[in-house]
VOPAGU-2260 file (C-alpha; in pm, 1 decimal, decimal comma):
REM VOPAGU-2260
SITE   aa  ch    i         X         Y         Z
SITE  ILE   A    0   11223,1    6380,6   10028,4
SITE  LYS   A    1   11151,3    6732,8    9898,4
SITE  SER   A    2   11328,1    7036,6   10043,0
SITE  GLY   A    3   11436,3    6827,1   10339,8
SITE  GLU   A    4   11083,1    6707,1   10421,8
SITE  LYS   A    5   10977,7    6344,1   10394,3
SITE  ILE   A    6   10653,0    6303,5   10199,0
SITE  ALA   A    7   10447,1    5983,5   10198,5
SITE  PRO   A    8   10335,0    5895,9    9843,5
SITE  ARG   A    9   10027,9    5710,7    9972,1
SITE  GLU   A   10    9888,7    6032,8   10119,9
SITE  ILE   A   11    9890,6    6190,4    9772,6
SITE  ASP   A   12    9752,3    5870,9    9618,1
SITE  GLU   A   13    9454,9    5879,5    9854,2
SITE  VAL   A   14    9382,7    6248,7    9796,6
SITE  ILE   A   15    9383,5    6211,2    9417,8
SITE  GLY   A   16    9187,6    5885,9    9441,2
SITE  ARG   A   17    8899,1    6065,2    9613,5
SITE  LEU   A   18    8833,8    6269,2    9299,7
SITE  ARG   A   19    8535,1    6153,6    9101,0
SITE  GLY   A   20    8656,4    6002,3    8775,7
SITE  VAL   A   21    8990,0    5871,2    8909,7
SITE  ALA   A   22    9032,5    5494,1    8894,9
SITE  ALA   A   23    9383,3    5478,6    9046,5
SITE  ALA   A   24    9676,2    5707,3    9127,8
SITE  ALA   A   25   10040,2    5665,1    9225,7
SITE  ALA   A   26   10280,4    5941,5    9330,9
SITE  ILE   A   27   10654,4    5905,2    9282,9
SITE  GLY   A   28   10964,4    6103,2    9366,6
SITE  VAL   A   29   11182,7    6209,9    9075,5
SITE  PRO   A   30   11525,5    6375,9    9086,3
SITE  ASP   A   31   11524,8    6755,6    9103,6
SITE  PRO   A   32   11839,8    6973,5    9106,0
SITE  GLN   A   33   11691,0    7232,8    9340,5
SITE  PHE   A   34   11484,6    7031,1    9588,4
SITE  GLY   A   35   11660,3    6695,2    9577,8
SITE  GLU   A   36   11336,0    6528,4    9471,9
SITE  ASP   A   37   11003,7    6650,3    9338,5
SITE  ILE   A   38   10664,9    6481,3    9303,6
SITE  VAL   A   39   10500,5    6343,9    8991,0
SITE  ALA   A   40   10166,2    6163,9    9001,4
SITE  TYR   A   41   10051,4    5898,1    8756,6
SITE  VAL   A   42    9672,0    5885,5    8722,4
SITE  VAL   A   43    9438,9    5629,5    8564,1
SITE  LEU   A   44    9101,1    5776,9    8473,2
SITE  GLN   A   45    8771,1    5595,0    8462,0
SITE  GLN   A   46    8599,8    5558,4    8130,3
SITE  SER   A   47    8427,7    5877,2    8009,2
SITE  ALA   A   48    8595,5    6081,9    8286,5
SITE  GLU   A   49    8676,8    6441,6    8185,0
SITE  LEU   A   50    8931,6    6538,5    8448,7
SITE  ASP   A   51    9228,9    6749,0    8339,6
SITE  GLU   A   52    9565,1    6819,5    8500,5
SITE  ASN   A   53    9467,6    7160,9    8640,2
SITE  GLU   A   54    9162,6    7024,0    8819,9
SITE  ILE   A   55    9368,7    6752,4    8987,5
SITE  LEU   A   56    9640,2    7000,9    9089,6
SITE  ARG   A   57    9384,6    7239,6    9242,7
SITE  HIS   A   58    9236,7    6948,8    9437,9
SITE  CYS   A   59    9583,2    6859,8    9571,3
SITE  VAL   A   60    9663,5    7218,4    9671,8
SITE  LYS   A   61    9336,6    7235,7    9864,0
SITE  HIS   A   62    9387,5    6911,9   10056,6
SITE  VAL   A   63    9763,8    6863,0   10099,2
SITE  GLY   A   64    9917,2    7205,5   10031,3
SITE  ILE   A   65   10155,5    7324,3    9763,7
SITE  LEU   A   66   10462,4    7149,6    9904,1
SITE  LYS   A   67   10298,6    6807,6    9853,7
SITE  THR   A   68   10122,0    6897,1    9529,7
SITE  PRO   A   69   10274,9    6710,6    9232,2
SITE  ARG   A   70   10475,0    6911,1    8985,4
SITE  ARG   A   71   10310,4    6722,0    8703,7
SITE  ILE   A   72   10020,1    6484,8    8642,2
SITE  VAL   A   73   10082,9    6204,5    8391,3
SITE  PHE   A   74    9779,4    6018,0    8259,6
SITE  ILE   A   75    9834,1    5648,3    8192,7
SITE  ASP   A   76    9612,6    5355,4    8089,5
SITE  SER   A   77    9715,7    5131,9    8381,2
SITE  LEU   A   78    9964,2    5123,5    8666,7
SITE  PRO   A   79   10239,4    4857,5    8675,9
SITE  MET   A   80   10152,5    4611,5    8952,9
SITE  GLY   A   81   10365,5    4350,2    9129,7
SITE  ALA   A   82   10282,0    3990,5    9207,8
SITE  VAL   A   83   10122,6    4080,9    9540,1
SITE  GLY   A   84    9914,4    4364,7    9393,7
SITE  LYS   A   85   10137,3    4658,4    9490,7
SITE  VAL   A   86   10216,4    4943,4    9255,5
SITE  GLN   A   87   10570,3    4916,9    9119,7
SITE  ARG   A   88   10672,8    5278,8    9165,7
SITE  SER   A   89   11028,4    5210,1    9051,6
SITE  LYS   A   90   10896,7    5129,8    8703,5
SITE  LEU   A   91   10700,5    5454,7    8703,2
SITE  VAL   A   92   11020,9    5643,9    8789,1
SITE  GLU   A   93   11198,8    5472,9    8499,0
SITE  HIS   A   94   10908,7    5556,4    8268,6
SITE  TYR   A   95   10912,5    5921,6    8371,2
SITE  LEU   A   96   11290,5    5959,6    8333,6
SITE  ASP   A   97   11283,7    5797,4    7989,8
SITE  ALA   A   98   10996,6    6019,7    7878,8
SITE  SER   A   99   11171,0    6329,4    8015,2
SITE  ALA   A  100   11492,2    6245,5    7832,4
SITE  GLN   A  101   11299,1    6190,8    7510,9
SITE  GLU   A  102   11116,0    6524,6    7552,7
SITE  ALA   A  103   11444,7    6702,5    7623,0
SITE  GLY   A  104   11592,9    6558,8    7304,3
SITE  GLN   A  105   11292,7    6665,9    7099,7
SITE  CYS   A  106   11282,8    7015,6    7250,4
SITE  ALA   A  107   11654,2    7088,0    7221,9
SITE  GLY   A  108   11711,8    7382,3    6995,1
SITE  PRO   A  109   11378,4    7570,7    6965,2
SITE  VAL   A  110   11359,0    7898,6    7156,2
SITE  ILE   A  111   11093,0    7920,6    7424,9
SITE  THR   A  112   10810,0    8147,6    7310,7
SITE  HIS   A  113   10588,4    8397,7    7488,3
SITE  GLU   A  114   10287,6    8171,0    7433,1
SITE  THR   A  115   10450,6    7868,5    7596,5
SITE  VAL   A  116   10559,7    8074,4    7896,3
SITE  LEU   A  117   10206,7    8215,0    7928,2
SITE  GLU   A  118   10058,0    7867,0    7924,5
SITE  ARG   A  119   10287,6    7743,4    8199,4
SITE  LEU   A  120   10246,3    8060,0    8405,7
SITE  THR   A  121    9867,0    8053,0    8399,1
SITE  LYS   A  122    9878,0    7700,7    8544,3
SITE  ILE   A  123   10103,3    7817,6    8828,2
SITE  TRP   A  124    9886,7    8122,5    8899,8
SITE  ALA   A  125    9571,3    7910,6    8902,7
SITE  GLN   A  126    9740,3    7664,6    9137,9
SITE  VAL   A  127    9851,0    7934,3    9386,7
SITE  LEU   A  128    9526,8    8135,1    9375,7
SITE  GLY   A  129    9293,3    7835,5    9369,4
SITE  ARG   A  130    9129,5    7946,2    9043,9
SITE  GLU   A  131    9000,7    7733,7    8760,1
SITE  ARG   A  132    9119,6    7982,8    8500,3
SITE  VAL   A  133    9352,6    8281,9    8493,0
SITE  ARG   A  134    9370,7    8518,3    8196,5
SITE  PRO   A  135    9696,1    8685,8    8088,6
SITE  THR   A  136    9558,8    9032,5    8177,7
SITE  ASP   A  137    9418,3    8940,4    8520,6
SITE  SER   A  138    9568,9    9119,1    8820,3
SITE  PHE   A  139    9721,0    8898,0    9087,3
SITE  PHE   A  140    9567,8    9110,6    9364,7
SITE  ASP   A  141    9224,3    9136,6    9206,0
SITE  LEU   A  142    9213,7    8756,1    9211,8
SITE  GLY   A  143    9275,5    8750,2    9587,4
SITE  GLY   A  144    9655,5    8744,6    9598,5
SITE  ASP   A  145    9854,7    8899,5    9881,5
SITE  SER   A  146   10216,4    8919,3    9993,8
SITE  LEU   A  147   10237,6    8566,2   10132,8
SITE  LEU   A  148   10082,7    8413,6    9822,8
SITE  ALA   A  149   10311,9    8632,9    9611,5
SITE  LEU   A  150   10608,7    8483,9    9794,5
SITE  GLN   A  151   10478,8    8136,2    9711,6
SITE  LEU   A  152   10420,6    8235,9    9347,4
SITE  MET   A  153   10776,6    8360,9    9305,3
SITE  TYR   A  154   10905,5    8040,4    9462,2
SITE  LEU   A  155   10716,8    7825,9    9208,9
SITE  VAL   A  156   10811,7    8049,9    8914,0
SITE  GLU   A  157   11179,7    8017,0    9001,5
SITE  MET   A  158   11139,7    7639,8    9030,2
SITE  GLU   A  159   10965,9    7615,4    8691,4
SITE  PHE   A  160   11174,8    7856,5    8481,2
SITE  ALA   A  161   11508,1    7876,1    8669,1
SITE  VAL   A  162   11464,6    8255,8    8669,8
SITE  LYS   A  163   11449,1    8461,6    8988,7
SITE  LEU   A  164   11231,3    8772,9    8958,1
SITE  PRO   A  165   11250,0    9051,0    9219,0
SITE  PHE   A  166   10960,4    9038,9    9462,9
SITE  ALA   A  167   10871,2    9405,7    9400,8
SITE  SER   A  168   10817,2    9353,9    9026,3
SITE  LEU   A  169   10489,9    9169,2    9089,5
SITE  PHE   A  170   10335,8    9467,8    9266,0
SITE  GLU   A  171   10418,5    9711,1    8987,0
SITE  ASN   A  172   10285,1    9488,1    8705,0
SITE  PRO   A  173   10076,5    9210,2    8862,0
SITE  THR   A  174    9970,0    9027,7    8544,0
SITE  VAL   A  175   10065,0    8696,3    8386,8
SITE  ASP   A  176   10146,9    8865,5    8057,6
SITE  TRP   A  177   10402,7    9100,1    8211,9
SITE  MET   A  178   10558,5    8822,5    8417,1
SITE  ALA   A  179   10601,1    8617,4    8099,3
SITE  LYS   A  180   10779,7    8910,0    7932,6
SITE  SER   A  181   11003,3    8952,6    8237,6
SITE  ILE   A  182   11097,4    8583,8    8232,1
SITE  LEU   A  183   11177,9    8593,3    7861,2
SITE  SER   A  184   11381,4    8911,9    7896,3
SITE  ARG   A  185   11592,7    8750,3    8165,4
SITE  ARG   A  186   11645,4    8438,1    7957,5
SITE  ASP   A  187   11697,6    8602,5    7618,1
SITE  GLY   A  188   11765,8    8969,5    7691,0
SITE  ASN   A  189   11563,3    9085,9    7391,4
SITE  LEU   A  190   11237,9    9205,5    7550,0
SITE  PRO   A  191   11173,5    9517,9    7762,8
SITE  ILE   A  192   11182,9    9470,9    8137,3
SITE  HIS   A  193   11059,9    9701,1    8409,1
SITE  PRO   A  194   11329,9    9887,4    8606,6
SITE  SER   A  195   11224,7    9706,5    8924,5
SITE  CYS   A  196   11336,2    9379,9    8762,2
SITE  ARG   A  197   11676,0    9523,9    8671,8
SITE  ASP   A  198   11754,7    9712,5    8987,8
SITE  GLY   A  199   11595,4    9474,8    9236,4
SITE  SER   A  200   11379,3    9725,0    9428,2
SITE  LEU   A  201   11221,2   10059,2    9356,5
SITE  PRO   A  202   10934,2   10250,5    9519,3
SITE  ILE   A  203   10613,2   10108,9    9375,9
SITE  PRO   A  204   10383,9   10386,8    9247,9
SITE  LEU   A  205   10029,2   10281,3    9336,9
SITE  VAL   A  206    9922,7   10624,9    9210,4
SITE  PRO   A  207   10158,0   10781,0    8951,0
SITE  ALA   A  208   10374,4   11081,1    9034,9
SITE  ASN   A  209   10238,5   11433,4    8988,3
SITE  ASN   A  210   10487,5   11718,4    8953,4
SITE  ASP   A  211   10253,6   11956,9    9134,7
SITE  VAL   A  212   10179,2   11728,8    9431,0
SITE  PRO   A  213   10449,1   11561,8    9644,7
SITE  PRO   A  214   10399,8   11185,4    9690,9
SITE  PHE   A  215   10318,1   11002,2   10010,3
SITE  PHE   A  216   10564,5   10719,4   10084,1
SITE  ALA   A  217   10436,6   10422,1   10285,1
SITE  VAL   A  218   10647,5   10145,2   10435,6
SITE  TYR   A  219   10463,4    9814,9   10451,9
SITE  GLY   A  220   10516,6    9492,4   10639,6
SITE  MET   A  221   10492,1    9156,9   10467,8
SITE  GLU   A  222   10114,6    9157,6   10428,0
SITE  ASN   A  223   10022,9    9521,5   10381,1
SITE  VAL   A  224   10075,2    9588,2   10009,9
SITE  ARG   A  225    9717,8    9507,9    9920,7
SITE  ALA   A  226    9593,0    9719,8   10211,4
SITE  PHE   A  227    9790,3   10023,2   10095,9
SITE  ARG   A  228    9671,1    9967,1    9738,9
SITE  THR   A  229    9310,7    9999,0    9860,7
SITE  LEU   A  230    9397,0   10305,3   10070,1
SITE  ALA   A  231    9570,7   10478,9    9778,4
SITE  SER   A  232    9266,3   10429,1    9556,5
SITE  ARG   A  233    9045,5   10611,5    9811,9
SITE  LEU   A  234    9259,1   10925,9    9836,2
SITE  ARG   A  235    9184,2   11236,0    9632,1
SITE  PRO   A  236    9245,0   11175,9    9259,4
SITE  GLY   A  237    9592,4   11291,9    9164,0
SITE  GLN   A  238    9748,4   11229,5    9506,3
SITE  PRO   A  239   10070,5   11033,1    9432,8
SITE  PHE   A  240   10117,6   10732,4    9658,1
SITE  TYR   A  241   10430,2   10516,8    9667,0
SITE  VAL   A  242   10484,0   10195,1    9858,6
SITE  LEU   A  243   10835,8   10097,9    9958,7
SITE  PRO   A  244   10895,9    9728,3    9883,5
SITE  ALA   A  245   10966,4    9506,7   10182,4
SITE  LEU   A  246   11340,9    9457,8   10200,5
SITE  GLY   A  247   11441,4    9100,9   10277,8
SITE  LEU   A  248   11147,1    8916,4   10119,0
SITE  ASP   A  249   11379,4    8775,5    9854,0
SITE  GLU   A  250   11606,8    8518,6   10016,8
SITE  SER   A  251   11900,2    8659,0    9820,2
SITE  ASP   A  252   11841,6    9009,3    9957,9
SITE  GLN   A  253   12095,2    9175,9   10181,3
SITE  THR   A  254   12039,8    9124,9   10552,5
SITE  TYR   A  255   12044,0    9424,5   10782,9
SITE  PRO   A  256   12220,5    9425,8   11119,7
SITE  ASP   A  257   11999,6    9698,6   11263,0
SITE  LEU   A  258   11693,3    9905,7   11187,6
SITE  GLU   A  259   11901,6   10216,9   11114,9
SITE  THR   A  260   12078,7   10040,2   10827,1
SITE  MET   A  261   11749,5    9916,6   10685,3
SITE  ALA   A  262   11601,4   10268,3   10707,5
SITE  SER   A  263   11905,9   10403,3   10524,0
SITE  ALA   A  264   11839,1   10155,9   10240,9
SITE  TYR   A  265   11476,4   10269,8   10225,9
SITE  LEU   A  266   11592,1   10630,4   10219,8
SITE  GLY   A  267   11794,4   10560,2    9907,4
SITE  LEU   A  268   11479,7   10424,3    9740,0
SITE  ILE   A  269   11283,7   10734,8    9839,7
SITE  ARG   A  270   11546,9   10969,4    9697,6
SITE  SER   A  271   11539,9   10775,2    9370,4
SITE  ALA   A  272   11176,9   10884,2    9329,9
SITE  GLN   A  273   11194,6   11224,8    9504,1
SITE  PRO   A  274   11544,5   11375,2    9534,3
SITE  LYS   A  275   11438,3   11671,6    9750,2
SITE  GLY   A  276   11181,1   11742,8   10021,5
SITE  PRO   A  277   10943,7   11813,1   10171,8
SITE  TYR   A  278   10871,5   11446,0   10236,9
SITE  TYR   A  279   10546,4   11279,3   10344,2
SITE  LEU   A  280   10603,9   10944,3   10518,4
SITE  GLY   A  281   10398,2   10673,6   10683,7
SITE  GLY   A  282   10422,5   10317,5   10808,5
SITE  ARG   A  283   10215,2   10039,0   10958,5
SITE  CYS   A  284   10323,0    9764,7   11201,6
SITE  MET   A  285   10699,2    9721,6   11154,4
SITE  GLY   A  286   10678,2   10001,1   10896,9
SITE  GLY   A  287   10598,6   10251,9   11173,9
SITE  PRO   A  288   10941,3   10244,9   11343,7
SITE  ILE   A  289   11111,3   10226,6   11001,8
SITE  ALA   A  290   10927,1   10538,4   10879,6
SITE  PHE   A  291   11019,2   10707,0   11209,3
SITE  GLU   A  292   11390,3   10635,2   11158,5
SITE  ILE   A  293   11374,6   10742,4   10790,5
SITE  ALA   A  294   11234,4   11076,9   10904,3
SITE  GLN   A  295   11513,9   11109,7   11161,7
SITE  GLN   A  296   11779,4   11047,9   10895,5
SITE  LEU   A  297   11616,5   11296,1   10655,9
SITE  LEU   A  298   11619,4   11567,8   10921,7
SITE  ARG   A  299   11981,7   11497,9   11009,2
SITE  ALA   A  300   12065,1   11535,1   10638,1
SITE  GLY   A  301   11903,4   11879,7   10630,9
SITE  ASP   A  302   11585,4   11775,5   10446,2
SITE  LYS   A  303   11234,3   11871,7   10548,9
SITE  VAL   A  304   10976,0   11618,3   10659,9
SITE  ALA   A  305   10630,5   11768,4   10624,9
SITE  LEU   A  306   10435,7   11470,8   10759,9
SITE  LEU   A  307   10512,5   11153,4   10955,0
SITE  VAL   A  308   10216,4   10916,3   11003,4
SITE  VAL   A  309   10210,5   10586,4   11189,8
SITE  PHE   A  310    9911,2   10357,6   11138,7
SITE  ASP   A  311    9822,7   10169,7   11456,8
SITE  SER   A  312   10190,3   10098,4   11512,6
SITE  ARG   A  313   10363,6   10031,9   11841,4
SITE  ALA   A  314   10621,2   10292,6   11936,4
SITE  PRO   A  315   10986,4   10188,1   11971,8
SITE  ARG   A  316   11131,2   10230,2   12315,7
SITE  LEU   A  317   11315,0   10549,2   12398,1
SITE  LYS   A  318   11653,2   10448,2   12534,6
SITE  ASP   A  319   11925,8   10625,4   12725,6
SITE  ASP   A  320   12289,9   10654,2   12624,1
SITE  ASP   A  321   12364,1   10309,5   12766,5
SITE  GLY   A  322   12101,2   10147,0   12546,6
SITE  HIS   A  323   11867,0   10058,4   12835,1
SITE  PRO   A  324   11493,8   10138,0   12836,6
SITE  ARG   A  325   11418,8   10476,0   12988,4
SITE  ALA   A  326   11266,2   10480,0   13333,0
SITE  GLY   A  327   10896,0   10547,8   13307,3
SITE  ASP   A  328   10847,8   10360,8   12979,8
SITE  PRO   A  329   10477,9   10262,0   13002,6
SITE  ARG   A  330   10541,2    9913,5   12869,3
SITE  THR   A  331   10826,4    9851,9   13114,8
SITE  ALA   A  332   10610,6    9983,5   13396,4
SITE  ASN   A  333   10318,2    9762,8   13298,0
SITE  MET   A  334   10539,8    9454,4   13285,0
SITE  SER   A  335   10687,3    9530,7   13626,1
SITE  GLN   A  336   10337,4    9571,5   13768,4
SITE  ALA   A  337   10214,1    9253,3   13602,0
SITE  THR   A  338   10497,8    9044,5   13746,5
SITE  ARG   A  339   10480,6    9196,0   14095,5
SITE  PRO   A  340   10362,4    8938,7   14354,5
SITE  SER   A  341   10024,4    9014,7   14509,5
SITE  SER   A  342    9778,2    8851,4   14743,0
SITE  HIS   A  343    9576,6    8726,3   14446,5
SITE  ARG   A  344    9852,4    8617,8   14209,6
SITE  THR   A  345   10197,5    8489,4   14288,0
SITE  PHE   A  346   10502,1    8592,0   14092,0
SITE  THR   A  347   10520,2    8246,2   13930,1
SITE  GLN   A  348   10158,5    8268,7   13813,2
SITE  SER   A  349   10219,6    8612,9   13669,5
SITE  LEU   A  350   10529,3    8494,5   13488,0
SITE  ALA   A  351   10342,8    8194,0   13345,6
SITE  ARG   A  352   10065,5    8422,7   13220,7
SITE  LEU   A  353   10317,4    8642,8   13038,4
SITE  VAL   A  354   10486,1    8338,1   12881,7
SITE  ARG   A  355   10150,2    8207,9   12756,7
SITE  LYS   A  356   10069,9    8551,8   12615,4
SITE  LYS   A  357   10401,0    8563,0   12426,9
SITE  TYR   A  358   10351,9    8206,4   12303,8
SITE  ARG   A  359   10006,4    8283,6   12164,9
SITE  LYS   A  360   10142,7    8591,6   11993,2
SITE  HIS   A  361   10401,1    8386,3   11803,8
SITE  VAL   A  362   10188,0    8086,7   11708,4
SITE  ARG   A  363    9859,4    8258,0   11621,6
SITE  ARG   A  364    9990,0    8305,4   11267,9
SITE  ILE   A  365   10030,1    7931,2   11208,8
SITE  PRO   A  366    9662,6    7862,1   11116,8
SITE  GLU   A  367    9674,2    8146,2   10865,8
SITE  LEU   A  368    9987,4    8005,2   10705,1
SITE  ALA   A  369    9824,5    7663,2   10694,2
SITE  ARG   A  370    9511,9    7801,3   10527,3
SITE  ARG   A  371    9723,7    7964,1   10260,2
SITE  ARG   A  372    9883,7    7624,0   10190,6
SITE  LEU   A  373   10234,8    7761,4   10175,7
SITE  SER   A  374   10518,3    7517,5   10125,4
SITE  GLY   A  375   10723,3    7413,8   10425,2
SITE  GLN   A  376   11020,4    7609,0   10292,7
SITE  SER   A  377   10813,1    7926,9   10254,9
SITE  VAL   A  378   10659,8    7891,0   10602,0
SITE  ARG   A  379   11004,1    7855,7   10757,9
SITE  TYR   A  380   11130,8    8154,4   10560,2
SITE  VAL   A  381   10836,0    8374,4   10658,4
SITE  THR   A  382   10882,4    8273,7   11021,7
SITE  ARG   A  383   11254,0    8359,1   11010,9
SITE  LEU   A  384   11177,9    8693,5   10848,1
SITE  ARG   A  385   10925,4    8785,3   11116,1
SITE  ALA   A  386   11172,4    8685,9   11386,7
SITE  ALA   A  387   11444,7    8898,4   11221,7
SITE  ASN   A  388   11212,7    9200,0   11207,9
SITE  LYS   A  389   11128,0    9155,7   11574,2
SITE  THR   A  390   11498,2    9147,7   11659,4
SITE  LEU   A  391   11559,6    9468,8   11462,8
SITE  ARG   A  392   11278,3    9641,0   11650,5
SITE  LYS   A  393   11408,2    9520,1   11985,9
SITE  ARG   A  394   11762,9    9642,6   11916,8
SITE  TYR   A  395   11653,3    9980,1   11786,5
SITE  ARG   A  396   11771,1   10275,5   11997,2
SITE  ALA   A  397   11509,4   10544,9   11940,4
SITE  THR   A  398   11580,0   10911,9   12002,6
SITE  VAL   A  399   11336,3   11198,9   12032,1
SITE  TYR   A  400   11203,1   11315,2   11695,6
SITE  PRO   A  401   11209,9   11697,4   11681,3
SITE  GLY   A  402   10900,9   11723,3   11461,2
SITE  GLN   A  403   10535,6   11630,8   11496,3
SITE  ILE   A  404   10410,6   11271,9   11476,2
SITE  THR   A  405   10058,8   11178,0   11361,7
SITE  LEU   A  406    9916,7   10855,3   11504,1
SITE  ILE   A  407    9610,7   10702,6   11336,0
SITE  ARG   A  408    9462,4   10434,5   11561,1
SITE  SER   A  409    9191,8   10176,2   11508,0
SITE  ALA   A  410    8890,1   10210,7   11734,9
SITE  ASN   A  411    8892,2    9846,2   11840,8
SITE  PHE   A  412    9251,0    9859,2   11961,2
SITE  ALA   A  413    9205,4   10195,0   12131,3
SITE  SER   A  414    8911,1   10051,6   12329,1
SITE  ARG   A  415    9148,6    9805,7   12496,8
SITE  ALA   A  416    9271,3   10071,0   12739,0
SITE  ALA   A  417    9487,9    9835,0   12941,8
SITE  LYS   A  418    9702,4    9756,3   12637,6
SITE  ASP   A  419    9686,5   10095,7   12465,0
SITE  HIS   A  420   10045,2   10209,9   12512,3
SITE  HIS   A  421   10057,6   10368,1   12165,2
SITE  ILE   A  422    9989,0   10723,0   12283,2
SITE  PRO   A  423   10238,1   10738,3   12575,2
SITE  GLY   A  424   10511,1   10576,0   12366,9
SITE  TRP   A  425   10476,1   10802,2   12061,8
SITE  ARG   A  426   10418,3   11112,6   12274,9
SITE  GLU   A  427   10748,6   11052,7   12451,4
SITE  LEU   A  428   10924,9   11027,6   12113,7
SITE  SER   A  429   10759,2   11333,7   11960,5
SITE  GLY   A  430   10941,1   11656,9   12035,7
SITE  GLY   A  431   10699,6   11857,0   11821,1
SITE  GLY   A  432   10384,1   11708,7   11969,0
SITE  LEU   A  433   10164,2   11409,1   11896,9
SITE  VAL   A  434    9843,7   11434,2   11692,6
SITE  THR   A  435    9607,1   11137,5   11721,6
SITE  HIS   A  436    9313,0   11029,6   11507,7
SITE  MET   A  437    9078,8   10737,3   11554,8
SITE  VAL   A  438    8919,5   10541,3   11269,8
SITE  GLN   A  439    8669,1   10256,4   11265,1
SITE  GLY   A  440    8778,6    9895,3   11255,8
SITE  SER   A  441    9049,8    9682,8   11408,5
SITE  HIS   A  442    9423,3    9678,1   11346,2
SITE  THR   A  443    9360,6    9469,8   11033,5
SITE  SER   A  444    9009,7    9569,8   10922,0
SITE  MET   A  445    9079,7    9944,4   10927,5
SITE  PHE   A  446    9225,6    9890,1   10577,5
SITE  ASP   A  447    8932,4    9677,3   10457,0
SITE  GLU   A  448    8667,8    9801,2   10213,5
SITE  LEU   A  449    8423,2    9864,1   10497,5
SITE  HIS   A  450    8644,1   10113,4   10685,1
SITE  VAL   A  451    8916,3   10228,3   10445,2
SITE  THR   A  452    8719,0   10527,2   10313,5
SITE  GLY   A  453    8720,0   10688,4   10658,6
SITE  LEU   A  454    9090,5   10612,4   10695,5
SITE  ALA   A  455    9161,6   10769,1   10355,1
SITE  GLN   A  456    8973,5   11084,8   10451,0
SITE  ARG   A  457    9177,3   11119,0   10769,6
SITE  LEU   A  458    9503,7   11068,2   10584,8
SITE  GLN   A  459    9408,4   11310,7   10307,2
SITE  ASP   A  460    9321,8   11576,8   10567,2
SITE  CYS   A  461    9661,8   11524,8   10732,0
SITE  ILE   A  462    9840,1   11556,8   10396,3
SITE  ASP   A  463    9647,5   11872,6   10306,2
SITE  LYS   A  464    9718,6   12040,8   10641,4
SITE  ALA   A  465   10087,4   11951,1   10622,9
SITE  ARG   A  466   10106,4   12087,3   10267,3
SITE  GLU   A  467    9947,3   12415,3   10374,4
SITE  ALA   A  468   10185,5   12446,2   10668,6
SITE  SER   A  469   10490,7   12386,6   10451,9
C-alpha cells in the first residue's frame, strides 16, 4: 500500500516480464517513512541481456505510471521459490532490508557529493520526462517538461533527498546541475542558492529586467509557464517579461480564503521586482481575474497601471452590494434562457443537458493526467487545486475597473458566438473602455509555435501604445 493506494505486485511483475531480456521479475513492498510502503523490483536477466535499471524504469513509467513504478531495480541471479513454485516475496523483503542496512552502515559518515546528487537526479529527470539520457545542463522545458510534470518532479525529488525545493525555483534555473546545487545547499548550507529557493516565491524573469523599459508581469495558471516562456521569447529584444509563480502549487503553501487575498500576495511579489509604477499586467485563464484584481489594488494604492491585458480569459461576474450577480449578466441570462421550458425541450431535459456539460468540463482533464502518468497523490492534489481556484473565482466580487482593459481572444473561441461572453463581461467591468484583439489559434494553441508570433506582435503593440500614452 503506497500513499493509501493498494498496488498489486503481479501487475508490475507482468509489465517488467514483457521486456525482452527479462527472465523473471518480482515486485515487493518495503517500508517507507513517507508513503508507508514503496516498491522495489527484483529482476532476473536472461543470459547476454544488456538491460539496465533506467531502461526498466522507463518501461514501467510508460505502462503503469510513476506511482506504480519501482523506486529501485535489484538484479539477482534467481528468485527464491516455494514448494509449489510461487515466489517467496517475504524472503526478498528480508534480503532488501539486510542489504539496505549494510549499505547504510557502509555509507555512514561520508558527505554526499555534487556528483552523486547529479547521478541520482538525472535518473529521476529521465524517469519523469521519458528520456533515455539527461545531461546536467539540459533545460527541463526544452526536454518537454511543463507545470504538471514539474509538480511530479518535485514530488520525486523530495522523496529521494528529503529536501523540499520551492516550485518556482525550477522555472528560474531549470537544469539538473542547478537543482543538485540547491539540494546540497539545503542539506549542507555551504553552496550558493537562488533567492527563489530561500524566499519561497519571486517573480520569474523570463527576460531580464531593463532599467529603461518597464517589465510586463504575467500571472499564469498551472500549465501556462511554458506558454509564457515562448511568448516572452517572441517579443522585441530587451522587453522585460516576468511570470508570477502559481501560488498554492506547493502543498505547504499558504491557502487563500478569497481571490482578493491571493491578488494581494501577488502584488507583494510584483513590488519586490518593481517598487513603483507604471505597471504592465496580464493574465490567462484563472490569471485573468487575478491580474484584474491586482490592477484594482494598485489603483486604490495610488499607483498607475499603464496596461491590463487578459488572454482569452472569462470575465468575473460584476456583483451588487449584496454579493448577487447583477441583473443583465450575459451568462446569467443565457443560463435562464437555456433552462426555460419550451415546446421542444422540457425544463428537465435542459437541466440534464447543463449537468452533462458541467460534468464533461470537470472530467475532460482526466485523460491528460493519465497520459502524463502522474502519481495518484499528484492527481488528487492537482484536482483539489483546480477546485480551489474555481471556488475563489466563484466567490470573487468584482467591481468596475476605472481604466481600460485589453482583451486578446483566440479566433477559434471567438467563432463560437453562442458561448462568446468574454466581450460583454469584460466590457461591463471596464470603466475606461474595452479594447479587443483577435489572434489565430484556439484557447490553448494561440501560445503554440504556430501562432505565438502573431500573439507576441499584438502584445508588443499594446505595450508600446501604453508606454507612449503614459
